[in-house]
C-alpha positions in Angstrom: -104.4 6.1 15.3 -103.9 2.7 16.8 -106.0 -0.6 15.9 -109.6 -0.4 15.6 -111.8 -2.4 17.8 -115.2 -3.9 17.2 -116.4 -1.2 19.7 -115.1 1.5 17.3 -117.3 0.2 14.4 -120.4 1.3 16.7 -123.3 -0.8 17.5 -126.7 -1.0 16.4 -128.0 -1.6 20.2 -129.8 1.2 22.1 -127.5 3.4 24.2 -127.1 2.3 27.7 -126.7 5.9 28.8 -130.5 6.4 29.1 -133.7 7.2 27.4 -134.1 9.7 24.7 -135.2 13.2 25.3 -138.4 14.7 23.9 -138.5 14.4 20.2 -138.4 18.1 19.6 -135.4 18.6 21.7 -133.7 15.5 19.8 -134.6 17.1 16.4 -133.4 20.6 17.3 -130.2 19.2 18.9 -129.6 17.3 15.4 -130.4 20.6 13.5 -128.0 22.3 16.1 -125.3 19.8 15.0 -126.0 20.6 11.4 -125.5 24.2 12.3 -122.1 23.6 14.0 -121.1 21.9 10.8 -121.9 24.8 8.6 -120.0 27.0 11.0 -116.9 24.9 11.1 -116.8 24.0 7.7 -117.1 27.7 6.6 -114.4 28.8 9.0 -112.1 25.8 7.9 -112.7 26.6 4.2 -112.2 30.4 4.5 -108.8 29.8 6.3 -107.6 27.2 4.0 -108.1 29.5 1.3 -106.2 32.2 3.0 -103.4 29.6 3.7 -103.0 28.7 0.1 -103.5 32.3 -1.3 -106.9 31.8 -2.6 -108.4 35.0 -1.1 -109.9 33.4 2.0 -109.6 34.9 5.5 -109.3 33.6 9.2 -112.5 34.4 11.0 -114.8 33.3 13.8 -118.3 32.2 14.3 -119.8 35.6 13.7 -117.9 35.9 10.5 -119.0 32.4 9.4 -122.6 33.4 10.1 -122.2 36.5 8.2 -121.0 34.4 5.2 -124.0 32.2 5.7 -126.1 35.4 5.5 -124.6 36.4 2.0 -125.5 32.9 0.6 -128.9 32.4 -1.3 -131.8 32.0 1.3 -129.2 33.1 4.0 -131.8 34.7 6.4 -134.0 31.6 6.3 -130.8 29.3 6.8 -129.7 31.7 9.8 -133.2 31.2 11.4 -133.0 27.6 11.2 -129.3 27.5 12.5 -130.6 29.7 15.6 -133.4 27.3 16.4 -131.0 24.3 16.2 -128.1 25.9 18.1 -131.0 26.8 20.8 -132.1 23.2 20.8 -128.4 22.0 21.1 -128.0 24.4 24.0 -131.1 23.0 25.9 -130.0 19.7 25.3 -126.6 20.2 26.7 -128.0 21.9 29.9 -130.5 19.1 30.3 -127.5 16.7 30.1 -125.7 18.6 32.8 -128.8 18.2 34.9 -129.8 14.7 34.4 -126.5 13.1 33.8 -127.4 10.5 31.1 -123.8 9.5 30.7 -123.4 8.8 34.4 -120.3 11.3 34.8 -121.4 11.3 38.5 -120.6 13.8 41.4 -117.1 13.6 42.0 -114.8 16.4 41.1 -114.2 14.9 37.4 -117.8 14.4 36.9 -119.0 17.6 38.1 -116.4 19.5 36.0 -117.6 17.5 32.9 -121.2 18.2 33.6 -120.2 22.0 34.2 -118.4 22.0 30.8 -122.0 20.9 29.3 -123.6 24.1 30.9 -120.8 26.3 29.5 -121.1 24.7 26.0 -124.9 25.1 26.2 -124.6 28.8 27.2 -121.9 29.4 24.6 -124.1 28.0 21.7 -127.1 29.9 23.0 -125.3 33.0 22.5 -124.4 32.1 19.0 -128.1 31.2 18.3 -128.9 34.9 19.3 -126.2 36.1 17.2 -127.5 34.1 14.3 -131.0 35.2 14.9 -129.9 39.1 15.3 -128.2 38.8 11.9 -131.2 37.2 10.2 -133.6 39.9 11.5 -131.3 42.7 10.7 -130.5 43.6 14.3 -126.5 43.5 14.0 -125.9 40.3 15.6 -124.2 41.8 18.4 -121.0 43.7 19.2 -118.0 42.3 17.6 -116.6 38.9 16.9 -115.1 36.4 19.5 -111.7 38.3 19.4 -113.3 41.6 20.3 -115.5 40.2 23.0 -112.4 38.3 24.6 -110.2 41.6 24.5 -113.2 43.4 26.1 -113.6 40.8 29.0 -109.8 40.7 29.6 -109.6 44.5 29.7 -112.4 44.4 32.4 -110.7 41.6 34.2 -107.2 43.0 34.3 -108.7 46.1 35.8 -110.3 44.4 38.8 -108.6 43.2 41.8 -107.2 39.7 41.5 -108.2 39.9 37.7 -104.8 39.0 36.2 -104.9 35.8 38.3 -108.5 35.1 36.9 -107.2 35.7 33.2 -104.3 33.4 34.1 -106.8 30.7 35.4 -109.3 31.0 32.4 -106.4 30.9 30.1 -104.7 27.7 31.6 -108.4 26.1 31.4 -108.8 26.7 27.7 -105.3 25.4 27.2 -106.3 22.4 29.3 -109.6 21.8 27.5 -107.7 22.3 24.0 -105.1 19.3 25.4 -108.1 17.4 26.3 -109.4 17.7 22.9 -106.0 16.3 21.6 -106.1 13.6 24.1 -109.7 12.8 23.1 -108.7 12.7 19.2 -106.4 10.1 20.2 -108.0 8.0 22.9 -111.9 8.4 22.9 -114.1 5.7 22.1 -116.5 7.4 19.7 -118.7 4.7 19.4 -120.1 5.1 22.9 -121.7 8.3 21.6 -122.3 7.2 17.9 -124.4 4.6 16.6 -122.3 3.6 13.4 -123.7 -0.1 13.3 -125.5 0.8 10.0 -122.1 1.4 8.5 -119.8 -1.0 7.0 -116.7 -1.5 9.0 -114.7 0.1 6.3 -117.0 3.4 6.3 -117.0 3.4 10.0 -113.1 3.4 10.1 -113.3 6.4 7.7 -115.8 8.3 9.7 -113.8 7.7 12.7 -110.4 8.6 11.4 -111.8 11.9 9.9 -113.7 12.8 13.1 -110.3 12.1 15.1 -108.4 14.6 12.7 -111.3 17.2 13.2 -111.4 16.8 16.9 -107.5 17.2 17.2 -107.5 20.5 14.9 -110.2 21.9 17.0 -107.9 21.2 20.3 -105.1 23.0 18.6 -107.3 26.1 17.9 -108.5 26.1 21.5 -105.2 25.5 23.1 -103.9 28.6 21.0 -106.8 30.9 22.4 -105.9 29.9 25.9 -102.3 30.7 25.1 -103.3 34.1 23.9 -105.2 34.7 27.2 -102.0 33.7 29.2 -100.0 36.0 27.0 -102.4 38.9 27.8 -102.2 38.0 31.6 -98.3 37.9 31.5 -98.0 41.2 29.7 -101.1 42.7 31.5 -102.3 43.8 27.9 -105.9 42.9 26.9 -105.1 43.4 23.3 -102.9 40.4 23.3 -106.1 38.3 24.0 -108.0 36.8 21.0 -110.6 34.3 19.7 -111.0 31.9 17.1 -109.9 34.0 14.1 -106.7 35.3 16.2 -105.8 31.7 17.1 -106.1 30.9 13.4 -104.0 34.0 12.4 -101.2 32.9 14.9 -101.0 29.6 13.0 -100.8 31.6 9.8 -97.9 33.7 11.2 -96.1 30.5 11.6 -96.4 29.5 8.1 -99.2 28.6 5.5 -98.9 24.8 6.1 -99.8 24.8 9.7 -102.7 27.1 8.9 -103.6 24.9 6.2 -103.5 21.7 8.0 -105.5 23.0 10.9 -108.0 24.6 8.5 -108.6 21.4 6.8 -108.9 19.7 10.3 -111.9 22.3 11.0 -113.5 21.2 8.0 -113.2 17.7 9.1 -114.7 18.7 12.4 -117.5 20.0 10.4 -118.0 16.5 9.0 -117.7 15.0 12.6 -120.6 17.5 13.4 -122.6 16.2 10.4 -121.9 12.6 11.7 -123.1 13.6 15.1 -126.5 15.2 13.4 -127.0 11.7 12.0 -125.7 9.1 14.3 -125.4 10.8 17.9 -127.1 8.9 20.7 -129.1 11.8 22.3 -130.4 10.8 25.7 -131.5 12.7 28.7 -131.8 10.2 31.8 
């Protein structure tokens, strides 16, 4: 992964990005990171068990939430996760508006800020699903894959819909590739305050985080490929979500699935690191 600079070890200084958000938003955002950690670690563990013949399965966020519901105190956990994910969503949208990281208003900056809004809305949707599952209202219709198929089917029936599916698929592939680049090149200490950790601990945290970010990038790139395939074949059933992406890896072999599954567990650890050490700013 290259040499480790002093910067990668983090800093105890306050973030230059800006002032902190309201304490309640920051607290909920951190709970949201914990909720994301639970989701990705659950998905990763189930996929790893499937890869190595231990009775697991490939699943998506809704499947992970359902697994949490079946755990002791599952309903209470889902309500806490829903509140955290909602707080995370609010913070991402605030981030897009106030631009604490100074992304700017050029094309690249606006694209990044728009991605914050998209992430905020997506996690708000997951929060709603978690709350509905916790209250016994069903949690919505179907998982990620079914929703992707429905959206793709409607798009393909509309004028210019095939082009739209192509663009969305290409965008998701590009996002996955960007995550792979970020796993290699990102200066994580700009977002994480790791100064309270030893240099050795910081190196391990960053290495695990990079592995997790890269694995998530592979999953998203494959989701984009599935959409591109659906557009090429004009067949919405070719589209899919996170579970379908992992199942595609499983079709290649148990080791590709196993490695990426462990990477998703690592991404969950990275989200726990975010919950503890992320610099959360708004202006």
